[in-house]
N, C-alpha and C positions, 0 to 999 in steps of 0.2 A: 403875868398871861394866862387869864381860863375864857374859854372859846371853841368855837363848835365848828369850825372850817367849810366850808364856807365863804364862798366869795370876798367879801367887805371883813371878814376876822384874815383869811388869809394877806389883806392887803394890811392890812394893820400889822400884824406878824414883824414882813418883810418893813416900814416905817420900822419898828421899833427895834431891828436888829441892825441895823443900816443909819442909825443913833446911837451915838457915840455917847450921849449925854447919859440915857440909858442902860442900864445891866441889866437883860433881860435875865431872873435867872430861870424859872423854869417855867413851863409851857403843860398849863392844864389842861382836860379835853372833857366837855359835858353835851349827850344825846341833845340835839336843840335843830338847828338847822338841816339835820341826816342821824341818823343812830348813831349811834357813841362810838362801832365799830370802824364806819363811815370818814368819822370824824376825825378819830386816834388816825387811820390810815394820812387823810387831810394835812395831817398840823405835821408827819414826818414825812410830804408830801414839799412842802413848805421849806419844811428847813434841808431837806435834801436842793432843790433850784434853790435854794440861800448861800447853800456850803455850810451850814451852821451845824452843829458836829459836834461845840459839848454843850450843849442844851437839853437837860433832861425832856419828856414828851410822857404826862403821865395818862391814861386812862382815867375817869371818874365816871361820875354815876350814868345808870346807861337810860334813866325813868327818872322824870319830878315826883317831891318826897311824896306823894298826895295819889296825884290824875296819872294820865296814861299820860303817853310822850306825844304831843305833835309834833308834825315837821312838815320840810316846807322845799318840796321838791320842785314846784309847780316855780321857786324862787331859786333853786340851789339845784335845779335840776338831779339824778340819781344818783349823782355818788358826791353830792355837795358842793361840785369843784367841776363843774360840769363845764365845758368848751374847749379850752387851752390842753394838750399833753405834757406832763410831768415826769420830769424822772424813776423808776423805780427807785424806793426810798432804802437804803443799805442798815437807812437806822433802827433803833428796835425801841419799845419803845420802854419807860422802865417797870423795874418787877413792882415798886410803891405803887398803891393808888394814890388820885387824883390829891385829894385831902390828909397823904401821907406826905407826900411828899411837901403840899405844902407847906405842914408845921414843921415838915424837918427842916426845910428852908428857911422859918419863921424861927425856928429855933437859933443854929447854927447861923441865922440874918448879927455881925454886932451894931446894925442900928435899926429901926424900921425900916417896914420894907412894903411899899405898893402895893397895891392889887388891880389888875387892871380886867375886869371879865367883862366880857362881849356877845356874853349867850345868859342863858336861864341860870339864873341864882342859886342852882340846886347844889352847887361845888362846893363853893364859898358860905351858904346858909348847914351844910354840914363841918366846915368847917370851924365856922364860930360855935355851931353848936357844940360839938362831943372836944374841940378844944379854948373852949374860954377863957383859961389863961395866959393864950397866947393873943388875948387882941389888942397889950399894948404895943406887942409886936409887929401890930399893922399900921400905918405909918395916913393911908387911906385907900377909903373904895372910890377909883374914879371908873365907872360903869357907862356902856352904854344899854343905853335900855329906857322901855320908858315915855311917855311924855305928856307936859304941862298940860297939850289939848289933843283932845285924839288923838288918834291907834292909828296902825294900820293892819294891824292880824281883825281887831275888831271897831265899831265905827266907836271903842273908849278903852280899846288896849293896842299898846304896840306886842310883839309878836313877843320876846325876850322876857316880858314880865305875864304875857299870856299866858307861856307855858308852867310857867310852872309860880304860881304868884304865893302863896305859903313857904316856898323862900325866900319872894322879894321881899313877904314882910318879915322876916328873920331878919335880914342883914337890913332896912333899912329902922328897921327898931334897935339894932347894935348899938347903939351910941359911940358908934366906933366916924367918923369923917368919913361924908359921901360925898359924889362930885359928881350929880345926873348928867350924862349927856346923851339926853331925849330925841327924836321928833322932830323938836322943835326946833334944834340946832343939825342936826345929821339933814335935815332934806333942805337945809343950807346950804350946806357943801356938797356942790352937786360941782360933779365934770361932766364939760360940756363939749357935745362930738371934736370939736373941733381941739382941744388941748389932748381926747386920748390918742386924737392921730399924730401929738407932740410927744407924747409920750411913749406912744410908739418907733416917732423918729428919732426916740435918746438913744437906740439901737442895739444895747445886749438885751441877755437873754430875758432878766428877770421885769425889765419894763416892756417888752410887748407879749411876754405870758402874762400880766398887766394888765396891759390896753387887752389885751382875750379872755379876761375873768370878766373886764367892766365892756368888751363888747358885748356877751352874754348874762350881764349882770341887767343888760340897757331894755333888754325885751322883754322882763315884766316892767318899769318901771314907763314902759310907752301908754302902759292902760292908762297911767293917771296924769298923763298929759304932759307933765314932767319933759320941759329943754332936755337936763343932764340924766343923772344915774346920780343916786346917791354915794357918798363915803360915809357909809355910817356908822362904824368898828372905827376906824381909824379915829374918826375927832378925839378917843377919847386916847389914842397915842399921843392924840396931837396937845392934846389938853399940860397933857404930860409936859411937852416938851416946849410947851407956850402959850404959857397961860393969859402971857398979855393982848392975846389976838382973837379969844372970848371976850360977853359981856354974863360975868352971873348977876343969880341975886340967893337969897339964903330964904327957903319955905319948910314948912310944917311937909310931910307931902305921909297921907297913910294907901295902903292896900286893897285893893278892894278883892274881898274871896268870892262874895255869892252872888251878890248883886244880878238880877236880870238880866240884863243890858248893859251889863256895868262891870264883870267879872276881872279880873286884871288890873286896870285901871291905876292909872296913880294920880291920888284924889290931894290938890295941892291945897293948900288952907294960907289963898291966896291975902285975905284982908285978914288974918290971923284970928280967925274967929272963936277955938279951938282951946286957943291958951295952951297948946301942946308945942313944946322947944321946938326948936328947928332945927331937923337932923338932916336936910338935905339941902348941897351947894344946886339947881339951873343951871344951868344951859343954857343962855337964851339965846346967844348972836358971836355968830364970829365973823373973822377975815377973810371970808370965801379967797382970795384971791391969795393971798398969806398963805392957806395952807396951801394951796393947792399944788401952789410956789413950793413949802415942803413937801409933801409928797414927792414930787417931782423931781426936785432935787439931792433925795435921798434913794429915789430910785436907782440914778443914774451914778449912780456910786460905786453897783455891784459890775465886773468886770464881765 
């Protein structure tokens, strides 16, 4: 899992740790929602909260491949995880850099590994560029990012892609099976206020902290007139757990690098006009109630 915690990254990590179907091999961290120093600390806080001590955490790229880093304190606060209090992490980050840890996991795994990036794709692009011989060891990339229509950080672009579109182009053109969980589906994956209260009422510490994370996260989304809070990043984990609750279509997707109004946009060839190969499975629909139940049931497993 490659992330930039981030409220929704935190929930994605907690969902993954609580799901026995997944074997989380490593957590790698990148600058995105906040600086890489803050997002690395936040990843360690989440592991401490979850009681996870056997998953290495490695810090990665501090800035995009060719651009200055743009963060999102107006969404996630100055720490990147504003809202609840977290235990002071006793865990320390790995001495390896993110791409070194990713390469180590791929080399040592007896079977191909799924990458779940929920952040700007800088670390993943560096991995693919510097260790191309390991591409066959990547089963698939299930990412949160992009949008078939519109954006949330500009009129045309979603945040994770807009922060490092050059990295996104490398990933989309790598020829590795790719699942794009973009705004088209994550804006449907909202948790409503009454469901947040049910989550809080589950009574364990993790459920309470997640409810407080959503309370803070909801403050940003009220301006858009949404009924609830989109749980963006957990959708990518949920797809790995239960792909049957999603609807997908295969398309070719290009990444716009320099458009005056569309830099960072994921350009979907809806009608196959370019003749380019289909390079992404775009997730377009979700059974929302099943998704929310999955998240709540998983968080209930924590002591």
